[in-house]
N, C-alpha and C positions, 0 to 999 in steps of 0.2 A: 455538714454532709451534703445538703442540697446545693450549696454554693459551689462545692467541689464538682458536683455533677454538672452544674451549669457551665463551668469552665471547660470541663471535659467534652461536653456536647459540641461546643464551638470548635475546639481543636480537632475532634474526630471528623466533623463535617468538612472543615477546611482541608484536612489531609486527604480525605477521599475525593473531594471535588478536584483538588489539584492533580491527584493521581489519574483520575479519569479524563482530565483535560477536555471537559465539555464546554460548549458555548454557553455562557451564563446570561439568561434573561429573567426578568422578574416583574411582579406587580405588587402593589401595596394594597390597593382597594379595588373592588369591582365596581366600576362606575354604574352598572345597572343593577347592583345587588344591595342597595342601601336598605331596603326593607324586604327584599325577596331573594331567595337563592336562585341565581340565574346560571344556566348552563352556557359555558363559553367554549367554543370549538377552537381548534388549532388555527383554522383559517381566519377566525374573527380577530384574533390578537396573538401575536407572538410573545406578548408580555402577560399571558393569562395562565401561567403554569399553576400557581397556587390556587387560584379560584377554580380552575378546571378540576384540580385535585379535590377541592371541597365539593364540587358538584358530583363527582364520581362517588365520593364517600356518602353523600346524602342519598344517592340513588340505590345503594346496595344495603344500607343498614335497615334493620326492621323498624316499622312504625310502632310507636308506643301503644297505640290503640288496638293493634292487631297482632303484634309480635312477628309480623311477616315483612320481608323486604319489599321495597318498592320495585316496580318493573325496571328493566334495564333502560339505559338512556334513550335508546331508539323506541321505547314503548311508553314514553312519558305521557303521550296523549291518552293512554288507557288508565292513567292514575286519576281516581276520583278525589275531589277536594275533601280535606279533613273538615269535620264539623267544628263549630266554634268551641266545643268543649275540649279541643286539642289545640294547643298553641305550640308552634315550632319557631324557635328563634335561631336564625342562622349565625354562623361565625362572622359573616359580614356585618350583621346587625350589632353583634357584641362589640366588634372593633369600632364601628361607626359611632355608636352611642357611648362608647368607652365605659361599658359595664364590666366590672371585675368580680362581683360577687352575686350570689343568688338573691340576696335581699333587694338590691337595686334592679336586677333583671326582672324578677317576678312581680315586684310591686307595681309594674306598669301593666300587668295583665288583669283583665276583668275577672271579678270573683275571687281575687287573692288579696289578703291583707297581711302585712308583716309587722311584728312588734318586737322591739329590742329593749333589753334592760341596759341601755347605754349606747355606745357607738361601735365602731369597728371592732370585731372580735367578741362582743358581748353576747350573752345568751339570746338567741333569736327564735321566735315562735312564728309558725306559718299556718294561717287559717285559710283553707280553701273552701269557699262557699260556707263559711262560718263553722266548719267542723274543726276538730282538735288537731294540734300539730302532729301528734303521734299516729294520726290516721293517714299519713302519707308515706309512701315508699320512695326512697331515693336510690338511684342506680347509676352506675358508670358502665356504659356500653352494655346495658341489659343485665349486669350483675349487681346484686344489692350491695350497697355500702353498709358498714356495720351500724345498726340502729342505736347502739349504746343503751344505757339504762332508761333513758327517757322515751325510747321507742322511735325517735326520729334522729337520723344522723345529724351531728352538729353542723348545721348548714352555715353557721357563722364562720366556719373555718374553710368553706369551699371557695376556691378561686376559679372563676370561669374563663380566665385568660387562656388562650390557645385552644379552646374547644371548637369542634366543628359545628356543633349545634346543641341546643337544649330543647327537649320536648317535655311539655307539661300536659297531663291528662286530668281534667276536672270531673269528679264523679267516681263512684265505686268501681274498682277494677280488680277486686279480689278473685274473680273468676279467671283472671290471667296471671296475677302476681301473688295470690295467696294472702295469708294473714297480714294485716296492717294496712292494706290498700282500701280503707273504707271511704276516704274522700278523694283519692287520686294517686298519681305517681309522677315522679320527675326522673327523666333519663338524661344524664350528661353524656354527650357524645364526643369522646376524644378520637383522634385519628385511628382508624382500623388498619393495622399494618398489612392485612391481607390485600388491601386495595391500593397501597401506596404505588404511585406511578413514576415518581421522580425524586431526585435529591433536592431538598429545600432546607433552608435555614432562616428562621426569623428570630429577632431579639428586640426587646424594648427596655427602656429605662425611663423612670418617671420620678419626679419629686414635686413637693408642694407644701401646703399649709400643714400645720400641726406636726412638723418634722417628719413628713411622710416620704417614704421611698419605696418604689416598686421596681421589680425587674422580672424578666421571664425570657425563656428560650424555648424554641421548638425545632426539632430536627426530624426529617423523614429521609430514609435511605432505601434504595432498591438496588439489589445485587442478585441478578438471576432469580432464583426461587425464594429468596429471603427478602422480607420487608421489615423495616424497623421504623417505629414512630416513638419519639421520646419528647417530653416537655417538662419544664420546671417553672415554678413561680416563687417569688419571695416578696413579702410585704411587711413593713414595719411602720409604726406611727405612734405618736404620743397621744393621739386623739385630742378632743376639745374639752375633756373633763380632767380634773385633777386625779393623779394616780390611776391612769387608764391606759398605760403603755401596752401595746399589742405587737406581737411578732409571730409570723406564720410563714411556713414554707412547705411546698408540696412537690411531688414528683409523680408523673404518670408515664408508663411505658408499655408498649405492645411490640412483641417480636413474633413474626409469623414465618412459617416455612411451608411451601407448597409441595406436599408429598407426591402428588400426582395431579392430573388434570382436574381442577376443581376440588381437590382434597387438601385441607389445610390443618396444620397443627400450630396453634398460637398460644402465647402466654400474656396475660394482662396483669400489670402490677400497679399499685398505688400506695404512696406513703405520704402522710401528712404529719407535721409536727408544729404545734403552736403553743404560745404562752400569752396570757392576758391578765392584767391586774384588774381586780374587781372592787371598786370603791364602795359599792352599794348605793342605796337610795340617798339622794341629797337631803331628804327629810329624816333620815335615820339619825339616832342619837350619836353613833360613833363615826359618822361620815367625816372624812373619807376613811373607809376601812382598808386594811392591809392585805385583804384576801388575794390569793394568786392561784389561778387555774392553769394547769399544763395538760394539753390534750394531744394524744397520738392516735392515729388511725391507720390501718393498712389493709390491703386487699391483695391476694395472690390467687390467680385463676387461670389454669390451663384449659384449653378447649380444642375439641376435634370437630371439624365441620366439613360437610360434603355438599356440593352444589351441582344440580343437574337441571336440564331444561324444564322438566315438569315436576321436580321435587327437590327438597333440600332437607338436610338433617344436621343438627348440632347437639353436642353434649359437652357440658363443662362441670368442673368442680371449683368451688370458691372457698377459701379460708380467709376469714376476716377477724380483725382485732380492733378494739376501741378501749383506750385507757384514759381516764380523767383523774388527775391528782389534784385535789382541792385542799389547799393549805392556808394557814394564817386565819382560820375562821374565828370571828369574834365570840362565837359560842363554843369554842373548843370542839368543833365537829369536823376535824380534818379527816379526810377519807381518800382511799384509793379505790376507784370504781372501775371495774373491768368487765368487758363483754367479749365473748369469743363465738364465732359462728362457723358452721360447716354446712355447705350447700352443694348439692349435686342435682343436675337437671338435664333432661333430654327432650328435644322438641323435633317433631317431624312435620313438615309442611308438604302437602300434595296440591299442586295447582295444574290440573289437566288443561285448563284454558285460562285466558286472561280474565275471564269473568268469574272464576271460582277458585278459592283456596280453602283447603281443609287441613286442620291442625290437630295433632295429638301430642300430648306431653305428659311427663311424669317427673317427680322430683322428691328429694329429701332435704329437710331443713332442720338443723339442730343448733341450739343456742345455750350458752352457759353464762351466768351472771354471778359476779363476786363483789362483795363489799368488804374491804379490809380497813378497819380504823387505824389511822396513824396516831391519833390520841384517843385511846379507848376510854369509854365512860358508860354511864347507865343508859344514856340516850344515843350511844354510838357503839352498837354491837356488830360483830362480824355476821355476815349472811352470805348464803350461796344457794343458787337454784339453777336447774337446767331442765330443758324440755326439747322435744322434737316432734316432727310430724312428716308424714308422707302424703304426696298429692298426686292426683291424676286429673288432667283437664283436656278439654276438646273445644274446638272453635270452627265455625263455618262463616266464610266471608264470600257472599255471592251477589253478583250483579244480575238483577232480574230484568225482563223486558220492560220497555216503556219508562226507563229512567229510574227504576226502583233499585235500591241497594239494601241488603239485609246483612247484619253482623250479629251472630249469636255465639255465646260461649258459656261453658259450665265447668265447675270444678268441685272436687271433693277433697277436703283436708282431713286426714286421719291422725288425730293427736294422741300422744302417749300419756299426756297429763291433764289436758283440758278437754272440753266437749268437742267432739268432731263435728264438722259442719260442711254443708254444700252451699255453693254460691253460684249465681248466674248473671248474665247480662244479655239484653236483647235490644238491638238498635235497627231502626228502619228509617230510610231517607228516600226522598223522591226529588230528582233534579230535572227541570225542564230547560233544555239547552237553548231554545229559541228566546226565552225570556230571562235566562240566567237566574232562575228561582229554585231554591232548595228548601223543602220542608223536612223536618227531622223530629224524631222522638226516640227516647231511650229509657229503659228501666234496668236497674242493676241492684244487686245486693252485695254487702261487704261483711267481713268477718275479721275479728282481731283477738288473738290471745293476749292476756295481760302483758304489759311492758315490764321490763326489769324492775323499774322503780315501784311497780304495783305490789311486788312480793319481797323485794329486798328491804324495804323500809317499813313493812307492816309488823304487827305484833308477832313475834316468833312462835307464839302458841297457835296462831291461825294457820291452817293448812292452805297453801296458796292455790291448790287445785280446786278448792271450793269456790274460788272467785269466778263468776260467770264470764264467758267471753262477750266482748262488745259486738254488736251487730248493727248494720245500717241498711236502709232501703232508700234508694235515691231514684229520682226520675226527672226528666227534662223534656221540654218540647220547644220548638222554635222555628224560625224561618230565616234564611239568608238570601239576600237579593243583590245581584250584580247591578250596579248603576253607572251610568255615564259611559264607562269604558271597562275593559277587562281588568284594570288595575284598581278598580274602586268597588266597594261593596258596603252593605249595612246588614247587621245581624241582630236579631232579637231572641233571647233565650229566657224561658221561665224554668226554674229548678226548685226542687224540694228534696230535703234529706231528713230522715228520721233515724236517730241513734238510740238504741236501747242498751242498758247495762253499762253505761259509761262508768269506768272505774276511776274514782277520785279518792283523795286522802282527807280524813277528818282532821281539821286544823287544830282541834283542841288536844287530842291525844297524839296526833301525828303517826299513830300506829294502826288505826282501824280503817278499813276500806269503807268508802261511801259510794253507793250505786245511784246513778243519775240517768234520767232519760231526757233527751233534747230534741228540738225540731228547728230546722232552718229552712227558709225559703227566700226567693228573691228573683230579681230580673237583671239580666246583663244586656247592655246595648253596646255594640261595637261598630265603629264607622271607620273605614279606610278610604282615602281619596288620593289618587295619583293623577292630577291633571296633565302633568308632563313627565317625561322620562327622568328629569332632573329635580323633581319636586314631589314629595310624599308627605301626607298628613294622616294622623290617626287620632282617634279619641275613643274612650270607652267610659261607661257609667255603670255602677253596680248599686242596686238597692238590696239590702239584706235585712231580713227579719229573723233573728236568732233568739230563741227563748228556752227556758228550762221548763220541761213538762212535768217531771216528778223528781223527788229527791232534793237534796241540799248540795249545791255546787260549792265545793270547798267548805263543807259543813255549814253553809248558810252565809259565810263571810262574803262570798261572791254571788249570792242569790239563791232563791228558792223557787217553787213552782209559780209560773207566771212572770218571773223576772227575766230581763234580757241577759243573754250570755255576755260577759264582759270582754272588752278589748276587740270587739267586732264592730267597726263603724257601720252605721246604718246606710250612709251614703258615701260612695267612693268614686273619685274621678281621676282619669289618666288621659294625657294628651301629649302629642309630640309632632314636630314638623322638621323635615330635613330637606335641604337643597344642596346641590353640588354642581361643580364645573369639572373641567378636565383634570385639574390638579388640586382642587380644594373641596371641602365639605363644611357645612355650617348647620347647626340645628339647636333645638331647644326642647325640653320636656317639662311637664307640669304634673304634679301628683297632689291630690287633695283628699282629706278624710274629714267627715262631718257627722255630727250627732254621735258622740262617742262616750262610752261609760267605761271606767276602770273597775267599778263595782257598783252595786245598786245605790250606794251612797256617795260615789265620787264621779263627777262629770269632768271629762277632759275637753279642753278647748279645741275648736276646729283649727285645721291648718291647711295651708296651700304652700307647697314648696316647689321651686323652679330651679332648673339647671340649664346651662348653656355649654355647648361643646363645638369643637371644630378641628379641622386638620388641613395640612398643606403638604403636598408631595413636592419636595425640593429637587428630587432626582429620581431616576428609575428605581433606586434601591433605598431611598431615605425619605421618611415622612415625619414631619413635626406635628404634634397634636397638643391640645389643651382643653381645659374645661373649667367652669366655675360652678361650684355646688352651693345650694341654698342661697340663691341670688338675693332673696329678700332678707337674709340673715334672721330668719324666724326661729326663736328659741322654743320650738315645739317639743312635745314629748309624746311618745307612743304609749307610755305607761308612766304613772305618777312617780316623780322623783328621779327620772332618768332622761335628761335632756339630750336632744340630737345635736349633732355638730353644727356650728354656725357657718357663716360665709367662709368658703375655702376655695383656693385657686391651685390648680395642678397642671403641670406640663411635662411633656416627654418626647422621646424620639423612638421611632420604630425602624429597624433596618431588616430588609428582606433580600434573600438571595435564592434564586430558584433556577433549576436546569431545565 
């Protein structure tokens, strides 16, 4: 189906472009946007249509840390810099670094570690500042993607190709995004059809090692009051492990109609369909196993939005589905796991001046979880549970005199099944323009109702509503200093997170819940250096101390009080450098993890992995690109028995047409 959509997008765009008979100009990369989003005006380049489109999109979409849009393009000087706890990765960066999935993209961020049980398509865990994977909310254009039974959207199936940007917030944001956001939030930004300015088409095709093939298309169309943005992606590979074939395809679409001046009705849609073979651990008795996982996710979300000079309002409804069919289990534990979600939200922002924005919001969130055994048995029983909660939240974002900025928010979630809870966040920063110095501090609390797996797999005699909600308290302090020039800076952040009532599963019975308390703390150092317009360098280092305070993590198999939390490296390093000319780009990245435990009794080897990438613009509309992954051919593992892919080479072509 997705391949048919891909072909249709190309044909539709070609027909409309021919009918309109417009002059065609285009650009493939923004020479000044290798590491930053740069606004390109009409006068600066007649070949900057698509990059200018990206700048417009970036200016109008809400920031993940505030839920408020940035000022309009002519007010950019009033925009304060985001603190280091918020990472924004532009579409230009994603294309330049040739990052196609969340794992590769976020593993370069300070404070983030990623673990995979295999290679492309295998189950992926995301630890932000040492906290659990299901403590992170994943969204598309501000709407939650289905969390599934594990409580975290299956990020191994997310394709970042064709996105306008990715925003990552580290630290509790439950006061803005509700349950699950104990450790942070990720917002994937596809093109918002409300702000489409021109007709554009981009397509890419890529092949390489391990019988890998990728392709994708993106179309934006503007016809009077109607804006359309559609994109597709396809990825298949045999991977570098036996019986690990992976195939995934996705479609994102947004159609908007301007009812009146600044009044929009739009619909956002997302469909993902993937299949991956699961051979299991290479140390297992039955390796390679014949397991097969099929995953489907979808989102349908209409929205009404109104924008005025001193206020804006939006309300949306979202319906989500996630379906995981696990078959060929060696333990005859085949299952169909389903999750359904209904969400409705309304947000009002009042910004009487450039210095202040006040937000009020309310929402309803309902979820249903089902487990249907394909091969029923004593340890494989059907289960079902559903719950919902209503919320009210408020926020104040105020620029104070003498360079101070305050951001506070509060929320109350009223649950129908679990304990209701209030959460808050308070952030204060001070910026000295003459020295380029920013001091900052933040405290926040998080809250999480149990995930689907917490009550779908427990003893059916246990009332799920007796499971206590997980809670977090996080804080951070730091300093950010501009050095040498406006394109260079260094930041130092200290953070600490305490989690109470972490819900785990007893590994002996696999049916009884286990309650654990944890504590994580650490330091993030981030350095960015741009000595020239065509040369950029970054590096970051994270020290993490994550331990179990009370309880038995995975029933003691993964540790007890005083033990380190497994799979969180104590030291982590990321670095990269990019240089470019008028028609070419060349760069390299290095990632390293050191002092790692897979359990209290299993130590993992340190690893340092490097990659090289580059591109060449051969004409106004055509770009050739390529990369080499795992240059040192290091057979490292992020968890025991699951090796990463070895040395691999990939190359492709990108074609762009813009009006």
